C-alpha positions as CSV (number, residue, x, y, z in Angstrom):
1,M,15.9,14.7,-24.4
2,E,17.6,17.1,-26.6
3,L,19.2,15.7,-29.8
4,Q,22.4,17.8,-29.4
5,A,22.7,15.7,-25.7
6,I,22.6,12.7,-27.7
7,Q,24.7,13.9,-30.6
8,S,27.6,14.7,-28.1
9,K,27.5,11.1,-26.9
10,I,28.0,9.4,-30.3
11,Y,31.9,8.7,-31.0
12,E,33.6,7.7,-33.7
13,I,35.6,4.5,-32.9
14,R,37.0,2.0,-35.6
15,S,35.6,4.2,-38.4
16,Q,31.8,3.4,-36.9
17,K,29.4,6.0,-34.9
18,V,29.1,4.5,-31.7
19,M,27.4,5.0,-28.3
20,L,29.3,3.7,-25.1
21,D,27.2,1.6,-22.4
22,F,27.9,4.1,-19.6
23,D,25.9,6.9,-21.8
24,L,23.1,4.6,-22.9
25,S,22.7,3.3,-19.0
26,E,22.4,6.8,-17.8
27,M,19.6,7.6,-20.6
28,Y,17.7,4.4,-20.0
29,Q,18.0,5.0,-16.7
30,V,19.1,1.8,-15.5
31,E,22.5,0.9,-13.8
32,N,25.3,0.2,-16.1
33,R,25.8,-3.0,-14.5
34,A,22.4,-4.2,-15.3
35,L,22.8,-3.0,-19.0
36,K,26.0,-4.8,-19.6
37,Q,24.5,-8.1,-17.8
38,A,21.4,-8.1,-19.8
39,V,23.7,-7.6,-23.0
40,R,26.1,-10.4,-21.9
41,R,22.8,-12.8,-21.6
42,N,21.6,-11.7,-25.2
43,A,25.2,-11.8,-26.7
44,Y,23.7,-13.9,-29.7
45,R,21.5,-10.7,-30.6
46,F,24.7,-8.6,-30.7
47,P,27.1,-9.4,-33.6
48,S,30.1,-7.4,-34.2
49,D,28.6,-5.1,-36.3
50,F,26.1,-4.1,-33.9
51,M,28.4,-3.9,-30.4
52,F,32.1,-4.3,-29.4
53,Q,34.1,-3.9,-26.7
54,L,36.9,-1.2,-26.5
55,T,40.4,-2.4,-26.2
56,K,42.5,-0.6,-23.4
57,K,44.4,1.1,-25.8
58,E,41.2,2.6,-27.5
59,W,39.9,3.5,-24.3
60,R,42.8,5.5,-23.0
61,E,42.6,7.3,-26.4
62,L,39.2,8.2,-25.7
63,I,40.0,9.3,-22.3
64,T,42.7,11.4,-23.5
65,I,40.6,13.1,-26.3
66,C,37.2,13.4,-24.5
67,D,36.9,15.8,-21.5
68,N,33.1,15.2,-21.5
69,L,33.6,11.8,-19.9
70,P,31.7,11.1,-16.3
71,K,34.4,11.3,-13.8
72,G,33.6,7.7,-12.4
73,V,34.0,6.0,-15.7
74,K,37.4,7.5,-16.6
75,F,38.7,5.2,-13.8
76,S,37.0,2.2,-14.1
77,P,39.3,-1.1,-14.6
78,A,36.6,-2.5,-17.3
79,T,36.5,-1.2,-21.0
80,P,32.9,-0.2,-22.0
81,F,30.9,-1.8,-24.8
82,A,30.4,0.2,-27.8
83,F,27.1,0.0,-29.7
84,T,26.6,0.9,-33.3
85,E,23.3,2.3,-34.4
86,Q,21.7,-1.1,-34.9
87,G,23.0,-2.2,-31.7
88,V,21.3,0.6,-30.1
89,A,18.3,-0.6,-31.6
90,M,18.6,-3.7,-30.2
91,L,19.1,-2.7,-26.7
92,S,15.2,-1.6,-26.6
93,S,14.3,-5.0,-27.1
94,I,16.2,-6.5,-24.5
95,L,15.6,-3.6,-22.1
96,N,12.1,-4.0,-22.6
97,S,10.9,-1.1,-20.9
98,K,8.8,2.1,-21.6
99,K,11.7,4.5,-21.4
100,A,14.1,2.2,-23.3
101,I,11.9,2.6,-26.3
102,E,11.4,6.4,-25.9
103,V,15.0,7.0,-25.6
104,N,15.6,4.7,-28.5
105,I,13.2,6.4,-30.5
106,V,15.4,9.9,-29.9
107,I,18.7,8.1,-30.3
108,M,17.4,6.8,-33.7
109,R,16.4,10.3,-35.0
110,T,20.1,11.6,-33.9
111,F,21.6,9.2,-35.6
112,V,19.9,10.0,-38.8
113,L,20.4,13.4,-38.5
114,V,24.3,12.8,-37.8
115,R,24.6,10.8,-41.0
116,Q,22.6,13.4,-43.0
117,Y,24.9,16.0,-41.7
118,A,28.1,13.9,-42.8
119,L,26.2,13.8,-46.2
120,S,25.6,17.1,-46.5
121,H,29.2,17.8,-45.5
122,K,30.6,15.4,-47.8
123,D,28.7,17.1,-50.8
124,L,29.9,20.7,-49.6
125,T,33.4,19.1,-49.8
126,N,33.1,18.3,-53.2
127,K,31.6,21.0,-54.5
128,L,34.6,22.8,-53.1
129,K,37.1,20.6,-54.6
130,K,35.3,21.2,-58.0
131,L,35.2,25.2,-57.6
132,E,38.9,25.1,-56.6
133,Q,39.9,23.1,-59.8
134,K,38.0,25.3,-61.9
135,Y,39.5,28.7,-60.5
136,N,42.9,27.1,-60.2
137,K,42.8,26.7,-64.0
138,R,41.5,29.9,-64.7
139,F,44.0,31.8,-62.2
140,K,47.2,29.6,-63.0
141,D,49.0,32.6,-64.9
142,V,48.0,34.9,-62.0
143,Y,49.6,32.5,-59.4
144,E,52.7,32.0,-61.9
145,A,53.2,35.8,-61.8
146,L,53.0,36.1,-58.2
147,N,55.5,33.3,-57.3
148,Y,57.8,35.0,-60.2
149,L,57.7,38.3,-58.2
150,L,58.1,36.5,-55.0
151,N,61.1,34.7,-56.1
152,K,62.6,37.7,-57.7
153,D,63.7,39.5,-54.4
154,K,65.1,36.5,-53.3
155,Q,68.0,36.2,-55.7
156,Q,71.5,34.9,-54.5
157,V,73.8,37.3,-53.9
158,D,77.4,36.7,-54.6
159,W,79.2,37.0,-51.3
160,Q,82.8,37.6,-52.7
161,E,82.0,40.5,-55.3
162,R,79.9,42.2,-52.4
163,K,81.9,45.5,-51.4
164,R,82.1,45.4,-47.7
165,I,80.9,48.1,-45.6
166,G,81.8,49.1,-42.0
167,F,85.1,48.8,-40.2
168,K,88.2,47.7,-42.1
169,S,91.4,46.5,-41.4
170,N,94.5,47.6,-42.7
171,D,95.1,44.6,-44.8
172,E,91.4,45.3,-46.2
173,K,92.6,49.1,-46.9
174,E,95.3,48.4,-49.1
175,Q,93.3,46.3,-51.5
């Protein structure tokens, strides 16, 4: 199973990286109904920081923004379970199959890569902000000169004193 394929099934919901039950059941090669049943039977193993059920509003928003959801899932009346990294790890203990363990290993590696990417992205953002602050101070005079030149051309013209051009009526010709 490719890391990129798994990474595309990790969503951010409620400010947490999660995987949804139907994606996990597909990867574990079990029916989604069976996966949900096993989770409900072992609910004590899944505190709210391991797993939560999406609200109808969250589910509608996810359907709207994600075009890679399976067709049959979009019209399901039941909202899916969302599993955090710890919840996915707990799933392998309740499913207890060789396939579940193999898939979990790959999923855990993917979560680690996503976390590392997010941290490196944060580092790059911080470095860019520092560079921006450094160079904004150095080029402040240049920015001010450019703004002056741009605004100089936009001087307001007094429309009363301006000489009209074009067709003039008889009243205007006498003035």
